[in-house]
N, CA, C, O and CB atoms as a CASP TS submission, in Angstrom:
PFRMAT TS
TARGET T0000
AUTHOR 0000-0000-0000
METHOD Language model
MODEL 1
PARENT N/A
ATOM      1  N   MET     1     101.603 130.022  85.074  1.00  0.00           N
ATOM      2  CA  MET     1     100.700 128.887  85.238  1.00  0.00           C
ATOM      3  C   MET     1     101.211 128.025  86.388  1.00  0.00           C
ATOM      4  O   MET     1     102.359 127.583  86.350  1.00  0.00           O
ATOM      5  CB  MET     1     100.589 128.056  83.919  1.00  0.00           C
ATOM      6  N   PRO     2     100.378 127.767  87.425  1.00  0.00           N
ATOM      7  CA  PRO     2     100.825 126.952  88.546  1.00  0.00           C
ATOM      8  C   PRO     2     101.061 125.511  88.114  1.00  0.00           C
ATOM      9  O   PRO     2     100.304 124.954  87.319  1.00  0.00           O
ATOM     10  CB  PRO     2      99.806 127.002  89.679  1.00  0.00           C
ATOM     11  N   SER     3     102.106 124.929  88.641  1.00  0.00           N
ATOM     12  CA  SER     3     102.384 123.532  88.291  1.00  0.00           C
ATOM     13  C   SER     3     101.567 122.620  89.194  1.00  0.00           C
ATOM     14  O   SER     3     101.380 122.898  90.378  1.00  0.00           O
ATOM     15  CB  SER     3     103.904 123.211  88.417  1.00  0.00           C
ATOM     16  N   LYS     4     101.102 121.562  88.632  1.00  0.00           N
ATOM     17  CA  LYS     4     100.334 120.573  89.392  1.00  0.00           C
ATOM     18  C   LYS     4     101.277 119.469  89.825  1.00  0.00           C
ATOM     19  O   LYS     4     102.054 118.958  89.020  1.00  0.00           O
ATOM     20  CB  LYS     4      99.149 119.996  88.551  1.00  0.00           C
ATOM     21  N   SER     5     101.211 119.101  91.097  1.00  0.00           N
ATOM     22  CA  SER     5     102.076 118.018  91.559  1.00  0.00           C
ATOM     23  C   SER     5     101.434 116.682  91.211  1.00  0.00           C
ATOM     24  O   SER     5     100.214 116.522  91.249  1.00  0.00           O
ATOM     25  CB  SER     5     102.335 118.122  93.088  1.00  0.00           C
ATOM     26  N   SER     6     102.276 115.754  90.881  1.00  0.00           N
ATOM     27  CA  SER     6     101.825 114.419  90.532  1.00  0.00           C
ATOM     28  C   SER     6     101.366 113.689  91.781  1.00  0.00           C
ATOM     29  O   SER     6     101.999 113.814  92.830  1.00  0.00           O
ATOM     30  CB  SER     6     102.936 113.635  89.823  1.00  0.00           C
ATOM     31  N   PRO     7     100.278 112.926  91.696  1.00  0.00           N
ATOM     32  CA  PRO     7      99.848 112.154  92.868  1.00  0.00           C
ATOM     33  C   PRO     7     100.879 111.102  93.268  1.00  0.00           C
ATOM     34  O   PRO     7     100.833 110.575  94.380  1.00  0.00           O
ATOM     35  CB  PRO     7      98.508 111.479  92.589  1.00  0.00           C
ATOM     36  N   LEU     8     101.806 110.798  92.363  1.00  0.00           N
ATOM     37  CA  LEU     8     102.831 109.806  92.652  1.00  0.00           C
ATOM     38  C   LEU     8     104.142 110.447  93.106  1.00  0.00           C
ATOM     39  O   LEU     8     105.148 109.757  93.275  1.00  0.00           O
ATOM     40  CB  LEU     8     103.075 108.946  91.431  1.00  0.00           C
ATOM     41  N   ALA     9     104.130 111.763  93.302  1.00  0.00           N
ATOM     42  CA  ALA     9     105.342 112.457  93.722  1.00  0.00           C
ATOM     43  C   ALA     9     105.773 111.979  95.104  1.00  0.00           C
ATOM     44  O   ALA     9     104.936 111.719  95.968  1.00  0.00           O
ATOM     45  CB  ALA     9     105.121 113.979  93.726  1.00  0.00           C
ATOM     46  N   MET    10     107.067 111.867  95.305  1.00  0.00           N
ATOM     47  CA  MET    10     107.600 111.424  96.589  1.00  0.00           C
ATOM     48  C   MET    10     107.445 112.542  97.615  1.00  0.00           C
ATOM     49  O   MET    10     107.581 113.716  97.273  1.00  0.00           O
ATOM     50  CB  MET    10     109.087 111.001  96.458  1.00  0.00           C
ATOM     51  N   PRO    11     107.168 112.194  98.847  1.00  0.00           N
ATOM     52  CA  PRO    11     107.057 113.208  99.900  1.00  0.00           C
ATOM     53  C   PRO    11     108.419 113.852 100.162  1.00  0.00           C
ATOM     54  O   PRO    11     109.458 113.274  99.842  1.00  0.00           O
ATOM     55  CB  PRO    11     106.499 112.583 101.203  1.00  0.00           C
ATOM     56  N   ALA    12     108.406 115.042 100.742  1.00  0.00           N
ATOM     57  CA  ALA    12     109.642 115.754 101.050  1.00  0.00           C
ATOM     58  C   ALA    12     110.450 115.027 102.125  1.00  0.00           C
ATOM     59  O   ALA    12     111.680 115.067 102.111  1.00  0.00           O
ATOM     60  CB  ALA    12     109.331 117.180 101.503  1.00  0.00           C
ATOM     61  N   GLU    13     109.760 114.363 103.057  1.00  0.00           N
ATOM     62  CA  GLU    13     110.437 113.621 104.124  1.00  0.00           C
ATOM     63  C   GLU    13     110.808 112.226 103.639  1.00  0.00           C
ATOM     64  O   GLU    13     110.221 111.700 102.694  1.00  0.00           O
ATOM     65  CB  GLU    13     109.545 113.533 105.382  1.00  0.00           C
ATOM     66  N   HIS    14     111.781 111.650 104.299  1.00  0.00           N
ATOM     67  CA  HIS    14     112.127 110.257 104.010  1.00  0.00           C
ATOM     68  C   HIS    14     111.002 109.352 104.487  1.00  0.00           C
ATOM     69  O   HIS    14     110.284 109.685 105.429  1.00  0.00           O
ATOM     70  CB  HIS    14     113.472 109.861 104.684  1.00  0.00           C
ATOM     71  N   LEU    15     110.854 108.224 103.841  1.00  0.00           N
ATOM     72  CA  LEU    15     109.860 107.250 104.277  1.00  0.00           C
ATOM     73  C   LEU    15     110.269 106.679 105.630  1.00  0.00           C
ATOM     74  O   LEU    15     111.456 106.525 105.920  1.00  0.00           O
ATOM     75  CB  LEU    15     109.696 106.117 103.231  1.00  0.00           C
ATOM     76  N   TRP    16     109.280 106.370 106.442  1.00  0.00           N
ATOM     77  CA  TRP    16     109.535 105.766 107.751  1.00  0.00           C
ATOM     78  C   TRP    16     109.585 104.257 107.630  1.00  0.00           C
ATOM     79  O   TRP    16     108.896 103.663 106.801  1.00  0.00           O
ATOM     80  CB  TRP    16     108.458 106.183 108.766  1.00  0.00           C
ATOM     81  N   THR    17     110.402 103.650 108.459  1.00  0.00           N
ATOM     82  CA  THR    17     110.416 102.205 108.619  1.00  0.00           C
ATOM     83  C   THR    17     109.371 101.833 109.670  1.00  0.00           C
ATOM     84  O   THR    17     108.746 102.704 110.276  1.00  0.00           O
ATOM     85  CB  THR    17     111.840 101.692 109.024  1.00  0.00           C
ATOM     86  N   VAL    18     109.194 100.547 109.875  1.00  0.00           N
ATOM     87  CA  VAL    18     108.287 100.086 110.929  1.00  0.00           C
ATOM     88  C   VAL    18     108.779 100.612 112.284  1.00  0.00           C
ATOM     89  O   VAL    18     107.977 101.020 113.123  1.00  0.00           O
ATOM     90  CB  VAL    18     108.192  98.522 110.940  1.00  0.00           C
ATOM     91  N   LYS    19     110.086 100.600 112.489  1.00  0.00           N
ATOM     92  CA  LYS    19     110.651 101.096 113.749  1.00  0.00           C
ATOM     93  C   LYS    19     110.317 102.577 113.946  1.00  0.00           C
ATOM     94  O   LYS    19     109.958 102.991 115.049  1.00  0.00           O
ATOM     95  CB  LYS    19     112.183 100.887 113.773  1.00  0.00           C
ATOM     96  N   ASP    20     110.434 103.371 112.882  1.00  0.00           N
ATOM     97  CA  ASP    20     110.117 104.801 112.969  1.00  0.00           C
ATOM     98  C   ASP    20     108.639 105.021 113.297  1.00  0.00           C
ATOM     99  O   ASP    20     108.296 105.821 114.167  1.00  0.00           O
ATOM    100  CB  ASP    20     110.475 105.508 111.651  1.00  0.00           C
ATOM    101  N   ALA    21     107.773 104.299 112.587  1.00  0.00           N
ATOM    102  CA  ALA    21     106.332 104.442 112.810  1.00  0.00           C
ATOM    103  C   ALA    21     105.962 103.994 114.224  1.00  0.00           C
ATOM    104  O   ALA    21     105.135 104.623 114.884  1.00  0.00           O
ATOM    105  CB  ALA    21     105.536 103.625 111.764  1.00  0.00           C
ATOM    106  N   ALA    22     106.576 102.911 114.681  1.00  0.00           N
ATOM    107  CA  ALA    22     106.303 102.413 116.031  1.00  0.00           C
ATOM    108  C   ALA    22     106.713 103.445 117.080  1.00  0.00           C
ATOM    109  O   ALA    22     105.998 103.659 118.059  1.00  0.00           O
ATOM    110  CB  ALA    22     107.043 101.083 116.275  1.00  0.00           C
ATOM    111  N   ALA    23     107.862 104.082 116.871  1.00  0.00           N
ATOM    112  CA  ALA    23     108.323 105.107 117.819  1.00  0.00           C
ATOM    113  C   ALA    23     107.364 106.290 117.820  1.00  0.00           C
ATOM    114  O   ALA    23     107.029 106.805 118.886  1.00  0.00           O
ATOM    115  CB  ALA    23     109.756 105.579 117.466  1.00  0.00           C
ATOM    116  N   PHE    24     106.920 106.728 116.655  1.00  0.00           N
ATOM    117  CA  PHE    24     105.990 107.854 116.574  1.00  0.00           C
ATOM    118  C   PHE    24     104.671 107.520 117.267  1.00  0.00           C
ATOM    119  O   PHE    24     104.128 108.340 118.008  1.00  0.00           O
ATOM    120  CB  PHE    24     105.736 108.235 115.107  1.00  0.00           C
ATOM    121  N   LEU    25     104.164 106.325 117.027  1.00  0.00           N
ATOM    122  CA  LEU    25     102.873 105.915 117.577  1.00  0.00           C
ATOM    123  C   LEU    25     102.977 105.380 119.015  1.00  0.00           C
ATOM    124  O   LEU    25     101.968 105.144 119.680  1.00  0.00           O
ATOM    125  CB  LEU    25     102.255 104.856 116.685  1.00  0.00           C
ATOM    126  N   ARG    26     104.217 105.196 119.474  1.00  0.00           N
ATOM    127  CA  ARG    26     104.470 104.629 120.798  1.00  0.00           C
ATOM    128  C   ARG    26     103.816 103.260 120.946  1.00  0.00           C
ATOM    129  O   ARG    26     103.133 102.961 121.926  1.00  0.00           O
ATOM    130  CB  ARG    26     103.959 105.574 121.888  1.00  0.00           C
ATOM    131  N   LEU    27     104.059 102.449 119.926  1.00  0.00           N
ATOM    132  CA  LEU    27     103.578 101.071 119.894  1.00  0.00           C
ATOM    133  C   LEU    27     104.772 100.150 119.659  1.00  0.00           C
ATOM    134  O   LEU    27     105.846 100.599 119.258  1.00  0.00           O
ATOM    135  CB  LEU    27     102.488 100.874 118.786  1.00  0.00           C
ATOM    136  N   GLY    28     104.575  98.884 119.908  1.00  0.00           N
ATOM    137  CA  GLY    28     105.604  97.898 119.598  1.00  0.00           C
ATOM    138  C   GLY    28     105.690  97.649 118.100  1.00  0.00           C
ATOM    139  O   GLY    28     104.723  97.856 117.368  1.00  0.00           O
ATOM    140  N   ARG    29     106.859  97.203 117.654  1.00  0.00           N
ATOM    141  CA  ARG    29     107.034  96.906 116.225  1.00  0.00           C
ATOM    142  C   ARG    29     106.037  95.864 115.735  1.00  0.00           C
ATOM    143  O   ARG    29     105.484  95.999 114.643  1.00  0.00           O
ATOM    144  CB  ARG    29     108.456  96.420 115.957  1.00  0.00           C
ATOM    145  N   ASN    30     105.805  94.835 116.527  1.00  0.00           N
ATOM    146  CA  ASN    30     104.889  93.782 116.097  1.00  0.00           C
ATOM    147  C   ASN    30     103.470  94.315 115.896  1.00  0.00           C
ATOM    148  O   ASN    30     102.767  93.890 114.980  1.00  0.00           O
ATOM    149  CB  ASN    30     104.879  92.647 117.117  1.00  0.00           C
ATOM    150  N   ALA    31     103.056  95.242 116.751  1.00  0.00           N
ATOM    151  CA  ALA    31     101.723  95.841 116.603  1.00  0.00           C
ATOM    152  C   ALA    31     101.631  96.603 115.286  1.00  0.00           C
ATOM    153  O   ALA    31     100.617  96.524 114.591  1.00  0.00           O
ATOM    154  CB  ALA    31     101.409  96.786 117.790  1.00  0.00           C
ATOM    155  N   VAL    32     102.681  97.337 114.940  1.00  0.00           N
ATOM    156  CA  VAL    32     102.675  98.093 113.685  1.00  0.00           C
ATOM    157  C   VAL    32     102.685  97.139 112.495  1.00  0.00           C
ATOM    158  O   VAL    32     101.977  97.374 111.515  1.00  0.00           O
ATOM    159  CB  VAL    32     103.888  99.050 113.616  1.00  0.00           C
ATOM    160  N   TYR    33     103.474  96.068 112.561  1.00  0.00           N
ATOM    161  CA  TYR    33     103.458  95.067 111.487  1.00  0.00           C
ATOM    162  C   TYR    33     102.045  94.503 111.294  1.00  0.00           C
ATOM    163  O   TYR    33     101.576  94.384 110.162  1.00  0.00           O
ATOM    164  CB  TYR    33     104.454  93.920 111.801  1.00  0.00           C
ATOM    165  N   GLU    34     101.379  94.163 112.375  1.00  0.00           N
ATOM    166  CA  GLU    34     100.025  93.607 112.297  1.00  0.00           C
ATOM    167  C   GLU    34      99.032  94.625 111.736  1.00  0.00           C
ATOM    168  O   GLU    34      98.178  94.275 110.921  1.00  0.00           O
ATOM    169  CB  GLU    34      99.566  93.139 113.681  1.00  0.00           C
ATOM    170  N   MET    35      99.140  95.874 112.166  1.00  0.00           N
ATOM    171  CA  MET    35      98.244  96.915 111.648  1.00  0.00           C
ATOM    172  C   MET    35      98.457  97.125 110.152  1.00  0.00           C
ATOM    173  O   MET    35      97.496  97.308 109.406  1.00  0.00           O
ATOM    174  CB  MET    35      98.463  98.238 112.402  1.00  0.00           C
ATOM    175  N   ALA    36      99.706  97.100 109.717  1.00  0.00           N
ATOM    176  CA  ALA    36     100.007  97.250 108.291  1.00  0.00           C
ATOM    177  C   ALA    36      99.492  96.045 107.509  1.00  0.00           C
ATOM    178  O   ALA    36      98.955  96.196 106.412  1.00  0.00           O
ATOM    179  CB  ALA    36     101.528  97.421 108.070  1.00  0.00           C
ATOM    180  N   LYS    37      99.654  94.866 108.068  1.00  0.00           N
ATOM    181  CA  LYS    37      99.185  93.637 107.417  1.00  0.00           C
ATOM    182  C   LYS    37      97.677  93.683 107.179  1.00  0.00           C
ATOM    183  O   LYS    37      97.187  93.220 106.150  1.00  0.00           O
ATOM    184  CB  LYS    37      99.546  92.406 108.268  1.00  0.00           C
ATOM    185  N   ARG    38      96.944  94.252 108.150  1.00  0.00           N
ATOM    186  CA  ARG    38      95.483  94.359 108.040  1.00  0.00           C
ATOM    187  C   ARG    38      95.042  95.661 107.368  1.00  0.00           C
ATOM    188  O   ARG    38      93.848  95.958 107.317  1.00  0.00           O
ATOM    189  CB  ARG    38      94.850  94.260 109.422  1.00  0.00           C
ATOM    190  N   ASP    39      96.003  96.440 106.850  1.00  0.00           N
ATOM    191  CA  ASP    39      95.739  97.736 106.213  1.00  0.00           C
ATOM    192  C   ASP    39      94.948  98.675 107.117  1.00  0.00           C
ATOM    193  O   ASP    39      94.100  99.434 106.647  1.00  0.00           O
ATOM    194  CB  ASP    39      94.985  97.531 104.910  1.00  0.00           C
ATOM    195  N   GLU    40      95.230  98.619 108.413  1.00  0.00           N
ATOM    196  CA  GLU    40      94.595  99.525 109.367  1.00  0.00           C
ATOM    197  C   GLU    40      95.314 100.867 109.410  1.00  0.00           C
ATOM    198  O   GLU    40      94.739 101.869 109.833  1.00  0.00           O
ATOM    199  CB  GLU    40      94.569  98.899 110.763  1.00  0.00           C
ATOM    200  N   ILE    41      96.552 100.886 108.977  1.00  0.00           N
ATOM    201  CA  ILE    41      97.370 102.090 108.965  1.00  0.00           C
ATOM    202  C   ILE    41      97.912 102.252 107.544  1.00  0.00           C
ATOM    203  O   ILE    41      98.306 101.265 106.924  1.00  0.00           O
ATOM    204  CB  ILE    41      98.537 102.014 110.030  1.00  0.00           C
ATOM    205  N   PRO    42      97.940 103.483 107.017  1.00  0.00           N
ATOM    206  CA  PRO    42      98.433 103.663 105.652  1.00  0.00           C
ATOM    207  C   PRO    42      99.897 103.243 105.528  1.00  0.00           C
ATOM    208  O   PRO    42     100.740 103.660 106.323  1.00  0.00           O
ATOM    209  CB  PRO    42      98.270 105.122 105.217  1.00  0.00           C
ATOM    210  N   ASN    43     100.191 102.417 104.529  1.00  0.00           N
ATOM    211  CA  ASN    43     101.551 101.924 104.348  1.00  0.00           C
ATOM    212  C   ASN    43     101.835 101.645 102.884  1.00  0.00           C
ATOM    213  O   ASN    43     100.924 101.557 102.061  1.00  0.00           O
ATOM    214  CB  ASN    43     101.779 100.664 105.175  1.00  0.00           C
ATOM    215  N   LEU    44     103.097 101.511 102.582  1.00  0.00           N
ATOM    216  CA  LEU    44     103.556 101.163 101.242  1.00  0.00           C
ATOM    217  C   LEU    44     104.322  99.852 101.315  1.00  0.00           C
ATOM    218  O   LEU    44     105.053  99.606 102.275  1.00  0.00           O
ATOM    219  CB  LEU    44     104.441 102.292 100.635  1.00  0.00           C
ATOM    220  N   ARG    45     104.158  99.036 100.332  1.00  0.00           N
ATOM    221  CA  ARG    45     104.955  97.819 100.222  1.00  0.00           C
ATOM    222  C   ARG    45     105.979  98.050  99.118  1.00  0.00           C
ATOM    223  O   ARG    45     105.625  98.375  97.985  1.00  0.00           O
ATOM    224  CB  ARG    45     104.057  96.556  99.924  1.00  0.00           C
ATOM    225  N   ILE    46     107.225  97.880  99.456  1.00  0.00           N
ATOM    226  CA  ILE    46     108.309  97.984  98.477  1.00  0.00           C
ATOM    227  C   ILE    46     109.024  96.645  98.538  1.00  0.00           C
ATOM    228  O   ILE    46     109.880  96.410  99.390  1.00  0.00           O
ATOM    229  CB  ILE    46     109.298  99.213  98.776  1.00  0.00           C
ATOM    230  N   GLY    47     108.652  95.782  97.618  1.00  0.00           N
ATOM    231  CA  GLY    47     109.133  94.408  97.701  1.00  0.00           C
ATOM    232  C   GLY    47     108.564  93.774  98.955  1.00  0.00           C
ATOM    233  O   GLY    47     107.351  93.779  99.165  1.00  0.00           O
ATOM    234  N   SER    48     109.427  93.235  99.779  1.00  0.00           N
ATOM    235  CA  SER    48     108.964  92.636 101.034  1.00  0.00           C
ATOM    236  C   SER    48     109.024  93.629 102.192  1.00  0.00           C
ATOM    237  O   SER    48     108.701  93.281 103.328  1.00  0.00           O
ATOM    238  CB  SER    48     109.800  91.402 101.368  1.00  0.00           C
ATOM    239  N   ARG    49     109.429  94.841 101.913  1.00  0.00           N
ATOM    240  CA  ARG    49     109.571  95.869 102.947  1.00  0.00           C
ATOM    241  C   ARG    49     108.278  96.673 103.113  1.00  0.00           C
ATOM    242  O   ARG    49     107.515  96.853 102.165  1.00  0.00           O
ATOM    243  CB  ARG    49     110.736  96.811 102.603  1.00  0.00           C
ATOM    244  N   ILE    50     108.056  97.143 104.322  1.00  0.00           N
ATOM    245  CA  ILE    50     106.917  98.008 104.621  1.00  0.00           C
ATOM    246  C   ILE    50     107.475  99.384 104.948  1.00  0.00           C
ATOM    247  O   ILE    50     108.388  99.512 105.764  1.00  0.00           O
ATOM    248  CB  ILE    50     106.044  97.440 105.810  1.00  0.00           C
ATOM    249  N   ARG    51     106.935 100.402 104.319  1.00  0.00           N
ATOM    250  CA  ARG    51     107.348 101.777 104.584  1.00  0.00           C
ATOM    251  C   ARG    51     106.101 102.631 104.786  1.00  0.00           C
ATOM    252  O   ARG    51     104.996 102.253 104.396  1.00  0.00           O
ATOM    253  CB  ARG    51     108.226 102.338 103.420  1.00  0.00           C
ATOM    254  N   PHE    52     106.308 103.797 105.408  1.00  0.00           N
ATOM    255  CA  PHE    52     105.212 104.689 105.746  1.00  0.00           C
ATOM    256  C   PHE    52     105.550 106.098 105.300  1.00  0.00           C
ATOM    257  O   PHE    52     106.689 106.541 105.446  1.00  0.00           O
ATOM    258  CB  PHE    52     104.915 104.652 107.255  1.00  0.00           C
ATOM    259  N   ILE    53     104.564 106.809 104.754  1.00  0.00           N
ATOM    260  CA  ILE    53     104.721 108.216 104.429  1.00  0.00           C
ATOM    261  C   ILE    53     104.358 108.980 105.698  1.00  0.00           C
ATOM    262  O   ILE    53     103.216 108.916 106.153  1.00  0.00           O
ATOM    263  CB  ILE    53     103.821 108.650 103.190  1.00  0.00           C
ATOM    264  N   PRO    54     105.323 109.705 106.276  1.00  0.00           N
ATOM    265  CA  PRO    54     105.088 110.356 107.572  1.00  0.00           C
ATOM    266  C   PRO    54     103.820 111.207 107.635  1.00  0.00           C
ATOM    267  O   PRO    54     103.085 111.131 108.620  1.00  0.00           O
ATOM    268  CB  PRO    54     106.258 111.214 107.909  1.00  0.00           C
ATOM    269  N   GLY    55     103.552 112.007 106.617  1.00  0.00           N
ATOM    270  CA  GLY    55     102.361 112.852 106.631  1.00  0.00           C
ATOM    271  C   GLY    55     101.072 112.048 106.672  1.00  0.00           C
ATOM    272  O   GLY    55     100.106 112.454 107.318  1.00  0.00           O
ATOM    273  N   GLU    56     101.053 110.912 105.988  1.00  0.00           N
ATOM    274  CA  GLU    56      99.860 110.062 106.002  1.00  0.00           C
ATOM    275  C   GLU    56      99.658 109.418 107.371  1.00  0.00           C
ATOM    276  O   GLU    56      98.526 109.288 107.836  1.00  0.00           O
ATOM    277  CB  GLU    56      99.964 108.977 104.922  1.00  0.00           C
ATOM    278  N   VAL    57     100.745 109.019 108.012  1.00  0.00           N
ATOM    279  CA  VAL    57     100.632 108.415 109.346  1.00  0.00           C
ATOM    280  C   VAL    57     100.178 109.465 110.351  1.00  0.00           C
ATOM    281  O   VAL    57      99.349 109.182 111.215  1.00  0.00           O
ATOM    282  CB  VAL    57     101.984 107.790 109.790  1.00  0.00           C
ATOM    283  N   ARG    58     100.718 110.678 110.242  1.00  0.00           N
ATOM    284  CA  ARG    58     100.292 111.751 111.147  1.00  0.00           C
ATOM    285  C   ARG    58      98.805 112.059 110.962  1.00  0.00           C
ATOM    286  O   ARG    58      98.075 112.217 111.941  1.00  0.00           O
ATOM    287  CB  ARG    58     101.133 113.025 110.906  1.00  0.00           C
ATOM    288  N   ALA    59      98.357 112.143 109.701  1.00  0.00           N
ATOM    289  CA  ALA    59      96.944 112.420 109.427  1.00  0.00           C
ATOM    290  C   ALA    59      96.068 111.282 109.951  1.00  0.00           C
ATOM    291  O   ALA    59      95.008 111.528 110.526  1.00  0.00           O
ATOM    292  CB  ALA    59      96.712 112.621 107.909  1.00  0.00           C
ATOM    293  N   TRP    60      96.506 110.048 109.755  1.00  0.00           N
ATOM    294  CA  TRP    60      95.758 108.889 110.246  1.00  0.00           C
ATOM    295  C   TRP    60      95.653 108.933 111.768  1.00  0.00           C
ATOM    296  O   TRP    60      94.582 108.689 112.324  1.00  0.00           O
ATOM    297  CB  TRP    60      96.431 107.573 109.791  1.00  0.00           C
ATOM    298  N   ALA    61      96.766 109.245 112.448  1.00  0.00           N
ATOM    299  CA  ALA    61      96.757 109.306 113.907  1.00  0.00           C
ATOM    300  C   ALA    61      95.832 110.421 114.398  1.00  0.00           C
ATOM    301  O   ALA    61      95.114 110.245 115.382  1.00  0.00           O
ATOM    302  CB  ALA    61      98.182 109.523 114.442  1.00  0.00           C
ATOM    303  N   GLU    62      95.849 111.549 113.724  1.00  0.00           N
ATOM    304  CA  GLU    62      94.961 112.660 114.097  1.00  0.00           C
ATOM    305  C   GLU    62      93.502 112.249 113.935  1.00  0.00           C
ATOM    306  O   GLU    62      92.661 112.572 114.774  1.00  0.00           O
ATOM    307  CB  GLU    62      95.262 113.913 113.239  1.00  0.00           C
ATOM    308  N   LYS    63      93.212 111.544 112.865  1.00  0.00           N
ATOM    309  CA  LYS    63      91.844 111.062 112.622  1.00  0.00           C
ATOM    310  C   LYS    63      91.425 110.079 113.724  1.00  0.00           C
ATOM    311  O   LYS    63      90.288 110.120 114.194  1.00  0.00           O
ATOM    312  CB  LYS    63      91.742 110.383 111.223  1.00  0.00           C
ATOM    313  N   GLN    64      92.339 109.205 114.128  1.00  0.00           N
ATOM    314  CA  GLN    64      92.042 108.257 115.191  1.00  0.00           C
ATOM    315  C   GLN    64      91.761 108.978 116.497  1.00  0.00           C
ATOM    316  O   GLN    64      90.872 108.592 117.255  1.00  0.00           O
ATOM    317  CB  GLN    64      93.193 107.276 115.368  1.00  0.00           C
ATOM    318  N   ARG    65      92.535 110.036 116.752  1.00  0.00           N
ATOM    319  CA  ARG    65      92.331 110.818 117.964  1.00  0.00           C
ATOM    320  C   ARG    65      90.976 111.503 117.951  1.00  0.00           C
ATOM    321  O   ARG    65      90.299 111.562 118.977  1.00  0.00           O
ATOM    322  CB  ARG    65      93.437 111.851 118.122  1.00  0.00           C
ATOM    323  N   ALA    66      90.569 112.026 116.783  1.00  0.00           N
ATOM    324  CA  ALA    66      89.285 112.707 116.654  1.00  0.00           C
ATOM    325  C   ALA    66      88.130 111.735 116.887  1.00  0.00           C
ATOM    326  O   ALA    66      87.120 112.100 117.489  1.00  0.00           O
ATOM    327  CB  ALA    66      89.161 113.358 115.268  1.00  0.00           C
ATOM    328  N   VAL    67      88.278 110.502 116.411  1.00  0.00           N
ATOM    329  CA  VAL    67      87.229 109.494 116.581  1.00  0.00           C
ATOM    330  C   VAL    67      87.114 109.092 118.049  1.00  0.00           C
ATOM    331  O   VAL    67      86.016 108.823 118.536  1.00  0.00           O
ATOM    332  CB  VAL    67      87.519 108.253 115.704  1.00  0.00           C
ATOM    333  N   ALA    68      88.247 109.049 118.757  1.00  0.00           N
ATOM    334  CA  ALA    68      88.250 108.640 120.154  1.00  0.00           C
ATOM    335  C   ALA    68      87.618 109.678 121.074  1.00  0.00           C
ATOM    336  O   ALA    68      87.152 109.340 122.163  1.00  0.00           O
ATOM    337  CB  ALA    68      89.658 108.364 120.598  1.00  0.00           C
ATOM    338  N   VAL    69      87.598 110.929 120.647  1.00  0.00           N
ATOM    339  CA  VAL    69      87.054 112.007 121.486  1.00  0.00           C
ATOM    340  C   VAL    69      85.591 112.072 121.321  1.00  0.00           C
ATOM    341  O   VAL    69      84.936 112.911 121.939  1.00  0.00           O
ATOM    342  CB  VAL    69      87.671 113.353 121.154  1.00  0.00           C
TER
END
């Protein structure tokens, strides 16, 4: 019987910080903070910290690229 993964399961990769997401997106840290604040980019709040699931950010960026074309 195949096991079903929990929707709350942690991703295989480590969570990204704002600095990591900014480097991937080639944006400034402040721009990423503002995008996260407005929920324009998928993010997690852990206390006062903002973290990103790398696969979700990659999928979001791909979607943005598709819309721009």
